[in-house]
N, C-alpha and C positions, 0 to 999 in steps of 0.2 A: 057849668058844672066841672066839677075836679075830674080827672082822668084817673079811673082806679088804678092803683099801684101793682104791678105784678109782683107776688111775692115769692120767695125762693121756692115754696112746694110747688106752684104753678110752673116755675121754670122747669124744676125736675120732670113734672108731669110730661111737660112738652118734648123735651130730651128724650125720655123714655120712650114716648110715643112715636117719635122720629126714628129712635133705633129700632124698636119694633117693626115698625112699616118697611125701614131697610132691609130687616132680616126676610120679613114675609115676600118682599120682592125680590130678593136674593133665592130664596126657598122656591119660590114658584120658576122664575125666569131660568136659573141656572139648570142645567141638565143633570137629573141626579137618578139614580137607582136605588129606591128605597127597599125593595126586596130582592131576593135571589131571582124571582121568577121575572121581573122586570128587566134585571142585568141580562138574563138569557134571553129574553124576547127580543131585545135591542141588539145583541149579538149575533142571533140568528138572521135577523132583518138586515143586517150589516153585511153578512156572510153570503146568506142564501137568497136565490130570487125566488123560489118557491115556498110555502108556508112548511114549516118543521113540526113534527110529533115529537113531545117529549117521551122517551121512553123509561128512564128511572133515573135518579140522583142520588149520590151518597157522600157523605162526610169522610174525609181523609186528614188525619193528624201527623206531621211529619216530624214536627217537635212540640213541645208544651204550648208553645206561642205562636205556632204557624198552622194553620188550618186552612184545608181547600174544600171547597164543594165542585165535585164532578156531576156534571148534565150530560146524560146520553140523549142525544135527538137524531132524527132521521127524516129527510126530505125525500123528493121523488129520484134524486140525483146522488145525494150525498148521504153520508153516514157520519157524524161528528160527536165528538166529546167536547163540551166546554168545562174551562176551569174558572173558578170564581175564588175570591176572597172579600172578606169584609174590609171596607174603607174609612173605618170612622164609625159614627153614629149614624144609624139610618142611612147608610149608602154601602153600594156594592160595588166592586169592579171586575171585568172580565180581564184574566191573567192571559189566557190565549184559548184558542178554538182550534182542535186538530182535526181537520176534515179527510174523510175516505172517500174517493169516488166509486159511485155503483157504475162498475166498468160493463159495457154490453159484451155479452157472450161469457161473462164470468159467473161462477154459480153464488157466489157470495163476497162480500166485502168485510176486510179486518183491518183494524188498527191498533197500536200499542202507545200506551202512555206509562212512562217510567220518572219517579221522583225519588230522590235519596239525598243524605247528607252524611258525611262523614268528618269527624272529629278526632284528630289524633291523641292517643293518651299514653303517658308511661306507665299507668297502672292496667295490668291484666284485667281487672274486674270491672273497669270503667265501662261504660255503654258507648262502644265508638261511631255510632251511628244508628240511622234507620232509615226505611224508605217502603216503597210500595210499587206495584206494576199493576196495570189493568191491560186485559185483551179485550178488545170490544169489537163488533160489528152486525151483519144481518146475514141470512141465508134465505133466498128466494128461489132457487131452483130445487124442486120437489125430488130430484133425483139423489139427493143429498140427504143421507141417513144418519152419518156420524162425523164429529169433527174432533179432530187431535191437536190440541194446543200445547206447545212445547214452549217451554223457556228455560234457556241456557245463561248462566251467568260466570264471569272469570273474575276472580280477584287480582290483587298485587301480586300473589305468588304464583300465578297462572294456574290456579286451580279451579276447575270447572265444577259449577252444580247445576243440575237439570232438574226440572220438575216437568210432569206430562199429565194432562188430563184430555179424557175421553168424555165428549157430550154426546148424548142420543139426542138428534136435531127434534124428534117428536116431544122431548120433555123440555125443551127451551120456551120461554115467554114468545107470545104473539102479539103483534101489534094491530092497529085497526085496519090495515091493508090484508091481514092473514098470514104476513111474513113473519118468519123467527127471528129473534135477537138474542144475541148473549154479551154479557158484560161479567167477565171473569176476574177477581183479585188474584195475584199471583204472590205469595208470601217471598219476600227476599231473604235469602239463606245467609249472606255474609254483608258486613254494613261495608266493607272495602271494595266496592264493585269498579273494576275498571273497563267492563265491556259487557254487552249483552246480546244474545241472539234469540228470537222469538220467531215462531212459525204458525200458521194454521193449516190444516190440511183437512180436506175433505173427501169422504169414503162414500160409495154407493152400497147398495145393499149386499155386492158380491165381496166388498173390500177392496175394489179398485180406487185407484187415487182419482179423483176428479179435476183437484187444483190444489195447488199448494202455494201459499202467499208468505213472503217474508216481512212478518209486520214490522219490525223495527227499522227496516231499509226501505219500505214501500215499494216492493218488487215482487213480481209473480216468478215462481221456479215451475217450469215445466215438468211434467212428471215422465 
């Protein structure tokens, strides 16, 4: 009996089948984050020993083709902000995770995330840059009734811009453990920012300062 000849079509089908098998194997074996939730879960597992609860997430756009997704989470010992980006088709990557420790004896925890871009231009009507700030954290001391969030920027001409927000703790969001948390966006008033200062101050019902944290430099300032 003659051996049946392999046609070009059969050869092409075999090559296609082999290529598909390789793609499927690579898809299964290579570590990929198909969703933002998968990327965030993996980042939290790498950073935190205890499980983390997701508090909120938002999308921030710095430029037309530069987007970030910010996810605020909290574990038993840490409050952290994860920054993520899309990395091609059906893949996400973690840019960074900014953790803030829940320090014993302190009434709250707070951190600061800032991102900006500046493009010099010879035309005054051109948009020189864009950016955003977020101050985030949680409050667990029942004596805290008000938070004061202050953000100061300085530009290249040593001109300072200040923004202050007062938050009633009773109006903040509550997590599954009954603790309050905050995630406050701050408008950037000048595109040419050369320095910044941010602080979070906690007050009791009598207006006394309970604690003040310099969020931008990760330090407490004693009242």
